[in-house]
N, C-alpha and C positions, 0 to 999 in steps of 0.2 A: 388669317381671315377671321372675321368676327361673325359668329352665328348666334343670333338671339336664342334659338331653341336650345343650343348647347349650354348657354349661360343659364337659362331657366332650369334646365334639367340638373345642372351642376349645383345650383342653389337648393333645389328640392332634395336631391340625394344627400347633399351635405347636411341638410336639416334633419332628415330621417336618420342619418348616421349619427349625428350628435345626440339625438334623443335615445337611440339604441345604446350608444356608448355610456351615457349617463345612467340609464336604467340598468344596464349590465354591471356597471361599477357599483351602484348602490345595492343591488340585490345579490351581487356575487355570482352572476350568471355569465359564464364564459362565452357561450354562443352569441348572445346579444352583444357583448363587449367586442368580440372579434369582428362580428358582422358590422357593427357600428363604425369601427375603425376602418374596415374595408370600404364601406359606403362613403366615408369622408375622404379617403385617399384616392380611390380609383378614377374620379373625374379628372384628375391631373394628368392621367396617362392616356385618356381616350379623346379622340379628335372629332368624331361625328356623333350625331344624336342617335342614330340607329344602333351603333355599337354601345353607346351609353345605356340605352334601354335594354339591350340584350344582356350586358354584364349585370345590370341592376336586377333583372329578372332571375338570372342564374344565382346571384347572391341571395336573393329572397327565397328561392326554392331551397338552396342549401341551408339557410337558417331554419326554414320550416321543417326540413327533414331532420336536422340536428335536434330540434325541440321535440319532434315527434318520436325520435328514438330515445328520448329521455335524458339528453344532455342537460 
């Protein structure tokens, strides 16, 4: 099944993931690098827009907590 919302969310999360990956690689920041890779990969394994949003929020909160803890 083709869902335009899932396609748009996949494109957005992939773009955010790419930016985080490049930033993390250039700055030597592991949390951003790992989160960027996760943001780029997880849309391949998620089928609905709701689960894609939930996983994206969980990854974002995890990144925020890692940075806040000083990683």
